[in-house]
C-alpha positions as CSV (number, residue, x, y, z in Angstrom):
1,M,14.5,12.5,8.5
2,P,14.5,9.9,11.3
3,E,16.6,6.8,10.9
4,H,13.7,4.5,10.4
5,Q,11.7,6.5,8.1
6,S,11.6,6.5,4.3
7,D,10.2,9.0,1.9
8,L,9.9,7.8,-1.6
9,P,9.6,10.0,-4.7
10,L,5.8,10.6,-5.2
11,D,6.2,11.3,-8.9
12,G,8.8,8.7,-9.9
13,A,7.9,6.2,-12.6
14,F,8.3,2.6,-11.8
15,D,8.1,-0.2,-14.4
16,L,5.8,-2.3,-12.2
17,E,2.7,-4.0,-13.8
18,P,-0.5,-3.1,-11.9
19,A,-1.7,-6.0,-9.9
20,A,-5.3,-5.4,-11.0
21,P,-7.3,-3.3,-13.5
22,P,-8.4,0.2,-12.2
23,E,-12.0,-0.8,-11.7
24,M,-11.0,-3.7,-9.5
25,R,-8.5,-1.7,-7.6
26,E,-11.3,0.8,-6.7
27,E,-13.6,-2.1,-5.5
28,I,-10.7,-3.5,-3.4
29,A,-9.9,-0.1,-2.0
30,R,-13.5,0.3,-0.9
31,A,-13.9,-3.3,0.5
32,W,-10.6,-3.1,2.6
33,N,-11.0,0.7,3.3
34,L,-7.6,1.6,1.9
35,P,-6.5,4.6,0.0
36,I,-5.1,2.5,-2.9
37,G,-3.9,4.7,-5.7
38,Q,-3.5,7.8,-3.3
39,R,-0.5,9.4,-1.8
40,V,-0.3,8.3,1.8
41,E,2.2,7.9,4.8
42,V,2.0,4.4,6.2
43,F,2.9,3.8,9.8
44,F,4.2,0.1,10.5
45,R,4.0,-2.0,13.6
46,D,7.0,-4.0,14.5
47,N,8.9,-3.4,11.3
48,Q,12.4,-2.2,10.4
49,L,10.7,1.0,8.9
50,D,8.6,3.2,11.1
51,T,7.0,5.0,8.2
52,I,7.0,5.2,4.4
53,A,5.4,7.9,2.2
54,G,4.2,7.5,-1.5
55,V,1.4,6.2,-3.6
56,L,-0.2,3.1,-2.2
57,E,-0.7,0.3,-4.7
58,L,-1.7,-3.4,-4.7
59,A,1.4,-5.7,-5.0
60,A,-1.0,-8.6,-5.8
61,A,-4.7,-8.9,-6.3
62,P,-6.5,-10.8,-3.5
63,D,-8.2,-14.1,-4.2
64,F,-11.8,-14.1,-5.5
65,P,-14.4,-14.2,-4.0
66,W,-12.9,-11.5,-1.7
67,D,-12.8,-11.9,2.0
68,I,-11.9,-8.7,3.7
69,R,-10.2,-10.7,6.5
70,Q,-7.6,-11.7,3.8
71,T,-4.2,-10.1,4.1
72,L,-3.4,-7.9,1.1
73,R,0.0,-7.5,-0.4
74,L,0.7,-3.8,-0.9
75,R,3.5,-1.6,-2.3
76,I,4.8,1.9,-2.1
77,G,7.4,2.4,-4.7
78,E,9.5,-0.7,-4.7
79,C,8.8,-1.5,-1.0
80,D,6.3,-4.3,-0.5
81,F,4.4,-5.1,2.7
82,T,1.1,-6.5,3.9
83,T,-2.1,-5.0,5.5
84,R,-1.1,-6.9,8.7
85,E,2.1,-4.8,9.0
86,I,0.3,-1.4,8.9
87,E,-0.5,0.3,12.2
88,H,-2.2,3.2,10.6
89,W,-2.0,5.5,7.6
90,K,-2.8,9.0,6.7
91,L,-3.5,10.8,3.4
92,L,-0.9,13.2,2.1
């Protein structure tokens, strides 16, 4: 595995509280066009990590009313990042 790449366990259990109820996460995923709750590989811009793989989750729910220009706080495993740090992503 390259030096700046991380692969987190896809089936590991974390004790993190969901940032939003499932129905809200689905709406946010559609509005921001993100695969929240799905296994992905995320490629970063100008970050210490080049990529990270795992289940994409919300780290914090966005303010309501939603503005899709708002930066979302996301998480894969215990690694937090924002939508502004993502170059692109792909489903696994």
